[in-house]
KOLDOMAR-853924 format. One record per residue: z, y, x of N, C-alpha, C, O, CB in turn; residue in one letter; chain; residue number from 1. Coordinates in nm, 3 decimals. Glycine has a CB too. Layout:
# KOLDOMAR-853924
+---------+---------+---------+---------+---------+---------+---------+---------+---------+---------+---------+---------+---------+---------+---------+-------+------+------+
:    n_pz :    n_py :    n_px :   ca_pz :   ca_py :   ca_px :    c_pz :    c_py :    c_px :    o_pz :    o_py :    o_px :   cb_pz :   cb_py :   cb_px : kolke : pado : nufi :
+---------+---------+---------+---------+---------+---------+---------+---------+---------+---------+---------+---------+---------+---------+---------+-------+------+------+
:       Z :       Y :       X :       Z :       Y :       X :       Z :       Y :       X :       Z :       Y :       X :       Z :       Y :       X :     A :    A :  NUM :
...
+---------+---------+---------+---------+---------+---------+---------+---------+---------+---------+---------+---------+---------+---------+---------+-------+------+------+
# end
This chain:
# KOLDOMAR-853924
+---------+---------+---------+---------+---------+---------+---------+---------+---------+---------+---------+---------+---------+---------+---------+-------+------+------+
:    n_pz :    n_py :    n_px :   ca_pz :   ca_py :   ca_px :    c_pz :    c_py :    c_px :    o_pz :    o_py :    o_px :   cb_pz :   cb_py :   cb_px : kolke : pado : nufi :
+---------+---------+---------+---------+---------+---------+---------+---------+---------+---------+---------+---------+---------+---------+---------+-------+------+------+
:   0.991 :  13.122 :   5.546 :   0.835 :  13.131 :   5.544 :   0.765 :  13.060 :   5.525 :   0.753 :  12.946 :   5.570 :   0.783 :  13.157 :   5.622 :     M :    A :    1 :
:   0.693 :  13.132 :   5.436 :   0.573 :  13.012 :   5.401 :   0.454 :  13.040 :   5.433 :   0.405 :  13.150 :   5.404 :   0.553 :  12.976 :   5.261 :     R :    A :    2 :
:   0.389 :  12.949 :   5.497 :   0.244 :  12.924 :   5.534 :   0.159 :  12.916 :   5.463 :   0.193 :  12.834 :   5.378 :   0.220 :  12.835 :   5.586 :     H :    A :    3 :
:   0.023 :  12.966 :   5.432 :  -0.078 :  12.907 :   5.390 :  -0.212 :  12.919 :   5.511 :  -0.269 :  13.015 :   5.564 :  -0.102 :  12.970 :   5.247 :     F :    A :    4 :
:  -0.223 :  12.792 :   5.520 :  -0.378 :  12.755 :   5.625 :  -0.465 :  12.832 :   5.582 :  -0.480 :  12.846 :   5.460 :  -0.457 :  12.600 :   5.621 :     N :    A :    5 :
:  -0.547 :  12.903 :   5.680 :  -0.681 :  12.977 :   5.636 :  -0.775 :  12.956 :   5.707 :  -0.875 :  13.028 :   5.715 :  -0.680 :  13.110 :   5.630 :     Y :    A :    6 :
:  -0.740 :  12.773 :   5.813 :  -0.843 :  12.715 :   5.827 :  -0.844 :  12.615 :   5.825 :  -0.769 :  12.555 :   5.903 :  -0.891 :  12.736 :   5.896 :     H :    A :    7 :
:  -0.935 :  12.535 :   5.727 :  -0.917 :  12.437 :   5.639 :  -1.072 :  12.381 :   5.634 :  -1.149 :  12.442 :   5.561 :  -0.849 :  12.492 :   5.498 :     H :    A :    8 :
:  -1.123 :  12.261 :   5.711 :  -1.220 :  12.261 :   5.675 :  -1.193 :  12.116 :   5.653 :  -1.179 :  12.050 :   5.755 :  -1.320 :  12.320 :   5.749 :     N :    A :    9 :
:  -1.184 :  12.065 :   5.559 :  -1.221 :  11.876 :   5.475 :  -1.323 :  11.883 :   5.382 :  -1.332 :  11.971 :   5.296 :  -1.082 :  11.795 :   5.363 :     H :    A :   10 :
:  -1.392 :  11.799 :   5.397 :  -1.466 :  11.747 :   5.342 :  -1.399 :  11.668 :   5.188 :  -1.278 :  11.648 :   5.189 :  -1.521 :  11.673 :   5.449 :     D :    A :   11 :
:  -1.470 :  11.629 :   5.072 :  -1.416 :  11.599 :   4.973 :  -1.361 :  11.413 :   4.961 :  -1.301 :  11.364 :   4.866 :  -1.521 :  11.654 :   4.875 :     S :    A :   12 :
:  -1.393 :  11.361 :   5.052 :  -1.335 :  11.239 :   5.071 :  -1.182 :  11.254 :   5.157 :  -1.084 :  11.186 :   5.126 :  -1.447 :  11.149 :   5.148 :     A :    A :   13 :
:  -1.181 :  11.360 :   5.278 :  -1.092 :  11.365 :   5.367 :  -0.960 :  11.450 :   5.230 :  -0.843 :  11.411 :   5.217 :  -1.161 :  11.460 :   5.532 :     I :    A :   14 :
:  -1.031 :  11.579 :   5.139 :  -0.914 :  11.572 :   5.066 :  -0.828 :  11.490 :   4.982 :  -0.706 :  11.494 :   4.969 :  -0.925 :  11.633 :   5.017 :     V :    A :   15 :
:  -0.935 :  11.394 :   4.912 :  -0.877 :  11.263 :   4.805 :  -0.766 :  11.174 :   4.909 :  -0.659 :  11.138 :   4.859 :  -1.039 :  11.132 :   4.742 :     D :    A :   16 :
:  -0.794 :  11.144 :   5.037 :  -0.681 :  11.095 :   5.164 :  -0.538 :  11.176 :   5.172 :  -0.424 :  11.130 :   5.162 :  -0.758 :  11.123 :   5.327 :     T :    A :   17 :
:  -0.584 :  11.325 :   5.196 :  -0.446 :  11.426 :   5.249 :  -0.377 :  11.473 :   5.151 :  -0.277 :  11.540 :   5.178 :  -0.477 :  11.559 :   5.330 :     L :    A :   18 :
:  -0.432 :  11.437 :   4.951 :  -0.364 :  11.543 :   4.884 :  -0.328 :  11.450 :   4.793 :  -0.400 :  11.353 :   4.767 :  -0.436 :  11.675 :   4.837 :     Y :    A :   19 :
:  -0.233 :  11.469 :   4.747 :  -0.210 :  11.343 :   4.591 :  -0.217 :  11.449 :   4.480 :  -0.127 :  11.513 :   4.427 :  -0.017 :  11.236 :   4.570 :     N :    A :   20 :
:  -0.351 :  11.447 :   4.460 :  -0.399 :  11.577 :   4.338 :  -0.299 :  11.568 :   4.209 :  -0.341 :  11.598 :   4.098 :  -0.584 :  11.550 :   4.266 :     L :    A :   21 :
:  -0.204 :  11.537 :   4.224 :  -0.115 :  11.561 :   4.078 :  -0.085 :  11.657 :   3.966 :  -0.037 :  11.634 :   3.855 :  -0.014 :  11.556 :   4.102 :     K :    A :   22 :
:  -0.128 :  11.777 :   4.024 :  -0.129 :  11.914 :   3.979 :  -0.228 :  11.999 :   3.931 :  -0.338 :  12.016 :   3.982 :  -0.092 :  11.970 :   4.056 :     R :    A :   23 :
:  -0.174 :  12.062 :   3.812 :  -0.309 :  12.149 :   3.806 :  -0.274 :  12.295 :   3.748 :  -0.207 :  12.320 :   3.648 :  -0.430 :  12.073 :   3.702 :     D :    A :   24 :
:  -0.341 :  12.391 :   3.844 :  -0.275 :  12.491 :   3.789 :  -0.427 :  12.591 :   3.765 :  -0.520 :  12.581 :   3.845 :  -0.137 :  12.553 :   3.898 :     R :    A :   25 :
:  -0.433 :  12.666 :   3.668 :  -0.524 :  12.769 :   3.612 :  -0.525 :  12.938 :   3.676 :  -0.437 :  13.023 :   3.677 :  -0.482 :  12.771 :   3.456 :     R :    A :   26 :
:  -0.634 :  12.938 :   3.715 :  -0.591 :  13.081 :   3.773 :  -0.710 :  13.139 :   3.708 :  -0.809 :  13.078 :   3.667 :  -0.576 :  13.108 :   3.956 :     Y :    A :   27 :
:  -0.674 :  13.321 :   3.703 :  -0.729 :  13.420 :   3.619 :  -0.720 :  13.557 :   3.652 :  -0.616 :  13.617 :   3.623 :  -0.679 :  13.408 :   3.505 :     R :    A :   28 :
:  -0.845 :  13.635 :   3.727 :  -0.880 :  13.741 :   3.832 :  -0.966 :  13.817 :   3.775 :  -1.069 :  13.759 :   3.742 :  -0.936 :  13.697 :   3.960 :     A :    A :   29 :
:  -0.956 :  13.984 :   3.738 :  -1.017 :  14.086 :   3.664 :  -1.076 :  14.159 :   3.792 :  -1.023 :  14.130 :   3.899 :  -0.913 :  14.175 :   3.561 :     E :    A :   30 :
:  -1.141 :  14.218 :   3.792 :  -1.216 :  14.342 :   3.934 :  -1.302 :  14.440 :   3.795 :  -1.315 :  14.433 :   3.673 :  -1.394 :  14.229 :   4.109 :     G :    A :   31 :
:  -1.358 :  14.557 :   3.944 :  -1.475 :  14.636 :   3.858 :  -1.577 :  14.610 :   3.938 :  -1.675 :  14.686 :   3.936 :  -1.463 :  14.800 :   3.831 :     H :    A :   32 :
:  -1.573 :  14.518 :   4.007 :  -1.721 :  14.472 :   4.071 :  -1.737 :  14.321 :   4.173 :  -1.680 :  14.219 :   4.136 :  -1.768 :  14.610 :   4.178 :     D :    A :   33 :
:  -1.798 :  14.320 :   4.269 :  -1.776 :  14.141 :   4.311 :  -1.676 :  14.149 :   4.389 :  -1.579 :  14.073 :   4.391 :  -1.902 :  14.049 :   4.397 :     L :    A :   34 :
:  -1.701 :  14.260 :   4.473 :  -1.577 :  14.245 :   4.603 :  -1.458 :  14.273 :   4.551 :  -1.379 :  14.204 :   4.614 :  -1.587 :  14.348 :   4.737 :     P :    A :   35 :
:  -1.385 :  14.353 :   4.451 :  -1.286 :  14.345 :   4.415 :  -1.264 :  14.198 :   4.311 :  -1.168 :  14.121 :   4.313 :  -1.268 :  14.476 :   4.368 :     S :    A :   36 :
:  -1.346 :  14.193 :   4.253 :  -1.281 :  14.045 :   4.209 :  -1.276 :  13.948 :   4.318 :  -1.156 :  13.925 :   4.335 :  -1.367 :  13.971 :   4.092 :     L :    A :   37 :
:  -1.344 :  13.881 :   4.400 :  -1.322 :  13.834 :   4.502 :  -1.185 :  13.846 :   4.609 :  -1.149 :  13.761 :   4.690 :  -1.419 :  13.867 :   4.541 :     L :    A :   38 :
:  -1.109 :  14.011 :   4.575 :  -1.023 :  14.026 :   4.673 :  -0.912 :  13.961 :   4.573 :  -0.827 :  13.878 :   4.604 :  -1.006 :  14.182 :   4.740 :     F :    A :   39 :
:  -0.934 :  14.021 :   4.443 :  -0.822 :  13.976 :   4.263 :  -0.785 :  13.867 :   4.315 :  -0.677 :  13.841 :   4.367 :  -0.906 :  13.936 :   4.071 :     A :    A :   40 :
:  -0.925 :  13.768 :   4.293 :  -0.874 :  13.622 :   4.345 :  -0.805 :  13.544 :   4.454 :  -0.712 :  13.464 :   4.440 :  -0.952 :  13.571 :   4.351 :     F :    A :   41 :
:  -0.871 :  13.584 :   4.580 :  -0.802 :  13.520 :   4.720 :  -0.640 :  13.557 :   4.660 :  -0.568 :  13.467 :   4.618 :  -0.857 :  13.619 :   4.907 :     L :    A :   42 :
:  -0.593 :  13.709 :   4.663 :  -0.477 :  13.746 :   4.620 :  -0.418 :  13.729 :   4.530 :  -0.322 :  13.805 :   4.515 :  -0.467 :  13.822 :   4.621 :     D :    A :   43 :
:  -0.446 :  13.608 :   4.413 :  -0.394 :  13.536 :   4.347 :  -0.370 :  13.358 :   4.406 :  -0.272 :  13.285 :   4.388 :  -0.471 :  13.563 :   4.235 :     E :    A :   44 :
:  -0.468 :  13.336 :   4.462 :  -0.451 :  13.244 :   4.518 :  -0.327 :  13.246 :   4.600 :  -0.244 :  13.163 :   4.563 :  -0.554 :  13.222 :   4.571 :     L :    A :   45 :
:  -0.296 :  13.314 :   4.695 :  -0.219 :  13.362 :   4.806 :  -0.123 :  13.373 :   4.689 :  -0.081 :  13.257 :   4.686 :  -0.266 :  13.499 :   4.911 :     L :    A :   46 :
:  -0.071 :  13.427 :   4.606 :   0.098 :  13.482 :   4.553 :   0.090 :  13.347 :   4.497 :   0.195 :  13.294 :   4.531 :   0.139 :  13.645 :   4.423 :     F :    A :   47 :
:   0.021 :  13.263 :   4.430 :   0.097 :  13.122 :   4.356 :   0.137 :  13.054 :   4.466 :   0.248 :  13.006 :   4.486 :   0.000 :  13.012 :   4.257 :     V :    A :   48 :
:   0.021 :  13.052 :   4.551 :   0.127 :  13.001 :   4.727 :   0.229 :  13.028 :   4.774 :   0.307 :  12.939 :   4.807 :   0.089 :  13.033 :   4.850 :     F :    A :   49 :
:   0.254 :  13.145 :   4.789 :   0.373 :  13.235 :   4.800 :   0.503 :  13.199 :   4.684 :   0.606 :  13.150 :   4.731 :   0.312 :  13.393 :   4.778 :     S :    A :   50 :
:   0.496 :  13.218 :   4.564 :   0.568 :  13.218 :   4.492 :   0.591 :  13.008 :   4.459 :   0.701 :  12.953 :   4.452 :   0.509 :  13.335 :   4.382 :     T :    A :   51 :
:   0.533 :  12.977 :   4.453 :   0.469 :  12.812 :   4.381 :   0.547 :  12.723 :   4.515 :   0.646 :  12.651 :   4.495 :   0.225 :  12.784 :   4.376 :     E :    A :   52 :
:   0.491 :  12.740 :   4.637 :   0.408 :  12.691 :   4.679 :   0.304 :  12.585 :   4.632 :   0.330 :  12.465 :   4.645 :   0.458 :  12.672 :   4.750 :     L :    A :   53 :
:   0.230 :  12.612 :   4.597 :   0.077 :  12.509 :   4.510 :   0.029 :  12.520 :   4.629 :   0.055 :  12.623 :   4.691 :  -0.049 :  12.576 :   4.357 :     F :    A :   54 :
:  -0.030 :  12.446 :   4.674 :  -0.205 :  12.404 :   4.735 :  -0.209 :  12.308 :   4.674 :  -0.152 :  12.204 :   4.640 :  -0.254 :  12.367 :   4.900 :     L :    A :   55 :
:  -0.373 :  12.431 :   4.662 :  -0.529 :  12.405 :   4.516 :  -0.625 :  12.323 :   4.671 :  -0.709 :  12.380 :   4.740 :  -0.658 :  12.657 :   4.412 :     A :    A :   56 :
:  -0.591 :  12.222 :   4.681 :  -0.724 :  12.131 :   4.728 :  -0.833 :  12.133 :   4.667 :  -0.928 :  12.096 :   4.736 :  -0.709 :  12.001 :   4.727 :     A :    A :   57 :
:  -0.850 :  12.156 :   4.588 :  -0.976 :  12.165 :   4.508 :  -1.034 :  12.270 :   4.360 :  -0.971 :  12.239 :   4.259 :  -0.975 :  12.030 :   4.467 :     R :    A :   58 :
:  -1.130 :  12.375 :   4.338 :  -1.103 :  12.455 :   4.281 :  -1.229 :  12.469 :   4.227 :  -1.330 :  12.479 :   4.297 :  -1.040 :  12.543 :   4.340 :     V :    A :   59 :
:  -1.228 :  12.471 :   4.061 :  -1.384 :  12.449 :   4.025 :  -1.384 :  12.557 :   3.912 :  -1.312 :  12.542 :   3.813 :  -1.436 :  12.276 :   3.969 :     K :    A :   60 :
:  -1.458 :  12.656 :   3.927 :  -1.456 :  12.799 :   3.859 :  -1.515 :  12.758 :   3.722 :  -1.632 :  12.720 :   3.710 :  -1.553 :  12.928 :   3.943 :     I :    A :   61 :
:  -1.392 :  12.771 :   3.578 :  -1.441 :  12.736 :   3.440 :  -1.496 :  12.852 :   3.320 :  -1.554 :  12.827 :   3.214 :  -1.322 :  12.661 :   3.382 :     T :    A :   62 :
:  -1.452 :  12.999 :   3.379 :  -1.563 :  13.109 :   3.351 :  -1.586 :  13.224 :   3.485 :  -1.491 :  13.276 :   3.543 :  -1.509 :  13.201 :   3.202 :     A :    A :   63 :
:  -1.703 :  13.244 :   3.512 :  -1.712 :  13.375 :   3.499 :  -1.832 :  13.467 :   3.469 :  -1.945 :  13.419 :   3.476 :  -1.668 :  13.407 :   3.594 :     L :    A :   64 :
:  -1.812 :  13.606 :   3.435 :  -1.804 :  13.677 :   3.366 :  -1.854 :  13.773 :   3.435 :  -1.778 :  13.867 :   3.412 :  -1.705 :  13.682 :   3.316 :     D :    A :   65 :
:  -1.945 :  13.812 :   3.514 :  -2.038 :  13.877 :   3.610 :  -2.057 :  13.996 :   3.551 :  -2.084 :  14.089 :   3.627 :  -2.170 :  13.807 :   3.641 :     R :    A :   66 :
:  -2.051 :  14.020 :   3.434 :  -2.059 :  14.158 :   3.386 :  -1.971 :  14.282 :   3.354 :  -2.006 :  14.400 :   3.342 :  -2.102 :  14.144 :   3.299 :     N :    A :   67 :
:  -1.795 :  14.202 :   3.337 :  -1.702 :  14.217 :   3.284 :  -1.628 :  14.189 :   3.463 :  -1.527 :  14.252 :   3.496 :  -1.683 :  14.121 :   3.134 :     N :    A :   68 :
:  -1.667 :  14.130 :   3.519 :  -1.605 :  14.070 :   3.635 :  -1.501 :  14.006 :   3.642 :  -1.432 :  14.010 :   3.744 :  -1.585 :  14.138 :   3.710 :     F :    A :   69 :
:  -1.469 :  13.936 :   3.540 :  -1.429 :  13.825 :   3.517 :  -1.336 :  13.643 :   3.576 :  -1.363 :  13.551 :   3.500 :  -1.518 :  13.833 :   3.490 :     V :    A :   70 :
:  -1.279 :  13.620 :   3.650 :  -1.278 :  13.479 :   3.710 :  -1.194 :  13.411 :   3.608 :  -1.113 :  13.475 :   3.541 :  -1.214 :  13.466 :   3.868 :     I :    A :   71 :
:  -1.211 :  13.282 :   3.595 :  -1.133 :  13.189 :   3.549 :  -1.157 :  13.060 :   3.645 :  -1.270 :  13.020 :   3.672 :  -1.163 :  13.168 :   3.401 :     E :    A :   72 :
:  -1.003 :  12.982 :   3.710 :  -1.096 :  12.885 :   3.784 :  -0.982 :  12.809 :   3.702 :  -0.916 :  12.857 :   3.610 :  -1.132 :  12.877 :   3.976 :     V :    A :   73 :
:  -0.969 :  12.614 :   3.784 :  -0.894 :  12.542 :   3.766 :  -0.893 :  12.511 :   3.901 :  -0.991 :  12.526 :   3.974 :  -0.912 :  12.459 :   3.671 :     E :    A :   74 :
:  -0.745 :  12.452 :   3.949 :  -0.705 :  12.407 :   4.111 :  -0.687 :  12.324 :   4.039 :  -0.694 :  12.320 :   3.916 :  -0.595 :  12.460 :   4.228 :     G :    A :   75 :
:  -0.643 :  12.201 :   4.165 :  -0.617 :  12.051 :   4.180 :  -0.536 :  12.048 :   4.232 :  -0.556 :  12.158 :   4.283 :  -0.691 :  11.967 :   4.231 :     E :    A :   76 :
:  -0.399 :  12.002 :   4.296 :  -0.393 :  11.993 :   4.448 :  -0.231 :  11.966 :   4.445 :  -0.226 :  11.843 :   4.438 :  -0.453 :  12.147 :   4.543 :     G :    A :   77 :
:  -0.117 :  12.007 :   4.447 :  -0.012 :  11.970 :   4.533 :   0.080 :  12.092 :   4.545 :   0.036 :  12.205 :   4.563 :  -0.065 :  11.922 :   4.670 :     E :    A :   78 :
:   0.229 :  12.058 :   4.531 :   0.332 :  12.124 :   4.612 :   0.342 :  12.067 :   4.766 :   0.366 :  11.957 :   4.817 :   0.472 :  12.105 :   4.537 :     T :    A :   79 :
:   0.305 :  12.220 :   4.821 :   0.331 :  12.227 :   4.946 :   0.500 :  12.140 :   5.070 :   0.599 :  12.197 :   5.115 :   0.322 :  12.383 :   4.930 :     F :    A :   80 :
:   0.470 :  12.039 :   5.077 :   0.565 :  12.007 :   5.175 :   0.532 :  11.994 :   5.316 :   0.428 :  11.953 :   5.367 :   0.618 :  11.900 :   5.142 :     D :    A :   81 :
:   0.684 :  12.051 :   5.391 :   0.617 :  12.091 :   5.561 :   0.615 :  11.903 :   5.580 :   0.503 :  11.858 :   5.560 :   0.772 :  12.221 :   5.721 :     R :    A :   82 :
:   0.683 :  11.835 :   5.601 :   0.683 :  11.663 :   5.604 :   0.536 :  11.631 :   5.583 :   0.511 :  11.562 :   5.682 :   0.784 :  11.580 :   5.469 :     E :    A :   83 :
:   0.440 :  11.639 :   5.523 :   0.315 :  11.608 :   5.488 :   0.203 :  11.693 :   5.566 :   0.129 :  11.657 :   5.658 :   0.308 :  11.624 :   5.343 :     R :    A :   84 :
:   0.215 :  11.851 :   5.485 :   0.109 :  11.928 :   5.531 :   0.098 :  12.014 :   5.607 :   0.146 :  12.119 :   5.566 :   0.066 :  11.969 :   5.468 :     H :    A :   85 :
:   0.029 :  12.020 :   5.763 :  -0.007 :  12.123 :   5.835 :   0.017 :  12.247 :   5.834 :  -0.052 :  12.337 :   5.786 :  -0.092 :  12.123 :   5.836 :     E :    A :   86 :
:   0.155 :  12.255 :   5.911 :   0.126 :  12.459 :   5.925 :   0.070 :  12.557 :   5.992 :   0.102 :  12.601 :   6.103 :   0.211 :  12.528 :   5.947 :     V :    A :   87 :
:  -0.053 :  12.605 :   5.892 :  -0.177 :  12.742 :   6.003 :  -0.035 :  12.836 :   5.996 :   0.085 :  12.815 :   5.975 :  -0.392 :  12.855 :   5.886 :     G :    A :   88 :
:  -0.108 :  12.933 :   6.020 :  -0.059 :  13.082 :   6.046 :  -0.043 :  13.128 :   5.883 :  -0.129 :  13.101 :   5.800 :  -0.189 :  13.191 :   6.148 :     T :    A :   89 :
:   0.089 :  13.205 :   5.850 :   0.094 :  13.249 :   5.749 :  -0.017 :  13.404 :   5.728 :  -0.013 :  13.502 :   5.803 :   0.242 :  13.255 :   5.735 :     E :    A :   90 :
:  -0.097 :  13.391 :   5.622 :  -0.168 :  13.507 :   5.582 :  -0.057 :  13.573 :   5.457 :   0.000 :  13.534 :   5.355 :  -0.337 :  13.460 :   5.525 :     I :    A :   91 :
:  -0.075 :  13.734 :   5.564 :   0.015 :  13.819 :   5.479 :  -0.056 :  13.899 :   5.395 :  -0.018 :  13.981 :   5.311 :   0.101 :  13.904 :   5.554 :     K :    A :   92 :
:  -0.178 :  13.858 :   5.432 :  -0.277 :  13.987 :   5.286 :  -0.414 :  13.946 :   5.316 :  -0.465 :  13.891 :   5.413 :  -0.273 :  14.215 :   5.313 :     A :    A :   93 :
:  -0.474 :  14.004 :   5.159 :  -0.582 :  14.015 :   5.154 :  -0.677 :  14.130 :   5.242 :  -0.612 :  14.234 :   5.252 :  -0.583 :  14.017 :   5.036 :     I :    A :   94 :
:  -0.778 :  14.138 :   5.291 :  -0.813 :  14.300 :   5.301 :  -1.004 :  14.287 :   5.258 :  -1.086 :  14.195 :   5.268 :  -0.770 :  14.380 :   5.512 :     T :    A :   95 :
:  -1.009 :  14.420 :   5.213 :  -1.162 :  14.470 :   5.215 :  -1.220 :  14.500 :   5.343 :  -1.325 :  14.564 :   5.350 :  -1.181 :  14.596 :   5.138 :     Y :    A :   96 :
:  -1.147 :  14.450 :   5.465 :  -1.214 :  14.524 :   5.568 :  -1.353 :  14.400 :   5.639 :  -1.347 :  14.279 :   5.661 :  -1.072 :  14.577 :   5.695 :     S :    A :   97 :
:  -1.450 :  14.486 :   5.655 :  -1.580 :  14.402 :   5.674 :  -1.588 :  14.321 :   5.542 :  -1.709 :  14.298 :   5.543 :  -1.578 :  14.297 :   5.813 :     A :    A :   98 :
:  -1.560 :  14.285 :   5.475 :  -1.633 :  14.183 :   5.345 :  -1.705 :  14.199 :   5.327 :  -1.743 :  14.316 :   5.314 :  -1.614 :  14.162 :   5.232 :     M :    A :   99 :
:  -1.782 :  14.095 :   5.311 :  -1.894 :  14.055 :   5.250 :  -1.910 :  13.947 :   5.174 :  -1.817 :  13.866 :   5.169 :  -1.971 :  14.047 :   5.323 :     S :    A :  100 :
:  -2.056 :  13.918 :   5.083 :  -2.087 :  13.852 :   4.975 :  -2.200 :  13.849 :   4.943 :  -2.252 :  13.943 :   4.884 :  -2.034 :  13.880 :   4.888 :     I :    A :  101 :
:  -2.279 :  13.713 :   4.984 :  -2.447 :  13.702 :   5.018 :  -2.463 :  13.585 :   4.917 :  -2.413 :  13.473 :   4.918 :  -2.504 :  13.658 :   5.204 :     V :    A :  102 :
:  -2.563 :  13.655 :   4.817 :  -2.605 :  13.537 :   4.739 :  -2.707 :  13.548 :   4.741 :  -2.773 :  13.651 :   4.727 :  -2.571 :  13.511 :   4.620 :     E :    A :  103 :
:  -2.759 :  13.376 :   4.770 :  -2.880 :  13.306 :   4.790 :  -2.899 :  13.219 :   4.669 :  -2.804 :  13.183 :   4.599 :  -2.879 :  13.226 :   4.920 :     R :    A :  104 :
:  -3.072 :  13.172 :   4.639 :  -3.048 :  13.089 :   4.525 :  -2.992 :  12.995 :   4.538 :  -2.937 :  12.948 :   4.438 :  -3.134 :  13.053 :   4.468 :     P :    A :  105 :
:  -2.980 :  12.929 :   4.664 :  -2.933 :  12.813 :   4.690 :  -2.737 :  12.804 :   4.669 :  -2.665 :  12.722 :   4.612 :  -2.996 :  12.787 :   4.845 :     E :    A :  106 :
:  -2.713 :  12.908 :   4.734 :  -2.540 :  12.925 :   4.748 :  -2.516 :  13.143 :   4.776 :  -2.572 :  13.252 :   4.768 :  -2.469 :  12.790 :   4.959 :     D :    A :  107 :
:  -2.379 :  13.062 :   4.815 :  -2.320 :  13.176 :   4.807 :  -2.261 :  13.174 :   4.921 :  -2.200 :  13.073 :   4.958 :  -2.242 :  13.199 :   4.702 :     T :    A :  108 :
:  -2.272 :  13.323 :   5.020 :  -2.180 :  13.330 :   5.124 :  -2.069 :  13.411 :   5.120 :  -2.096 :  13.528 :   5.090 :  -2.237 :  13.359 :   5.224 :     E :    A :  109 :
:  -1.913 :  13.378 :   5.148 :  -1.867 :  13.502 :   5.154 :  -1.742 :  13.514 :   5.279 :  -1.655 :  13.428 :   5.289 :  -1.817 :  13.537 :   5.002 :     V :    A :  110 :
:  -1.751 :  13.632 :   5.368 :  -1.652 :  13.636 :   5.446 :  -1.557 :  13.717 :   5.456 :  -1.581 :  13.837 :   5.452 :  -1.684 :  13.634 :   5.529 :     F :    A :  111 :
:  -1.460 :  13.682 :   5.466 :  -1.306 :  13.835 :   5.452 :  -1.196 :  13.795 :   5.588 :  -1.185 :  13.681 :   5.635 :  -1.159 :  13.812 :   5.235 :     V :    A :  112 :
:  -1.152 :  13.866 :   5.615 :  -1.044 :  13.927 :   5.643 :  -0.929 :  13.945 :   5.607 :  -0.894 :  14.023 :   5.518 :  -1.060 :  13.993 :   5.648 :     I :    A :  113 :
:  -0.865 :  13.882 :   5.665 :  -0.675 :  13.868 :   5.634 :  -0.606 :  13.890 :   5.736 :  -0.615 :  13.865 :   5.856 :  -0.607 :  13.725 :   5.592 :     V :    A :  114 :
:  -0.483 :  13.979 :   5.617 :  -0.428 :  13.958 :   5.793 :  -0.306 :  13.854 :   5.788 :  -0.257 :  13.797 :   5.690 :  -0.356 :  14.128 :   5.878 :     D :    A :  115 :
:  -0.279 :  13.850 :   5.893 :  -0.181 :  13.740 :   5.939 :  -0.064 :  13.795 :   6.013 :   0.023 :  13.720 :   6.056 :  -0.252 :  13.637 :   6.031 :     I :    A :  116 :
+---------+---------+---------+---------+---------+---------+---------+---------+---------+---------+---------+---------+---------+---------+---------+-------+------+------+
# end
């Protein structure tokens, strides 16, 4: 059974000590609007974790096309290891239920409910 920890509150300094950022992984997702793009991106993260056991400890958006709703992201992380990583509750799917994206000049807040 594969697990994806959906509640992780680590700042950058803690990430540096908890993870060996030895692997890089590129992600690409497309949508028809902003919510579908967010859904597709999170679904891709979940798929990659489920199939490759890749834990992205850090992600950086390298391209974001707001007109065509395409995102490209570089992830830094490592392979999941039960002996080193905390096992959280398994996420089975990303959902659109109550999804919200609030964009402000200083930041963006997203809210997503997942099926567990």
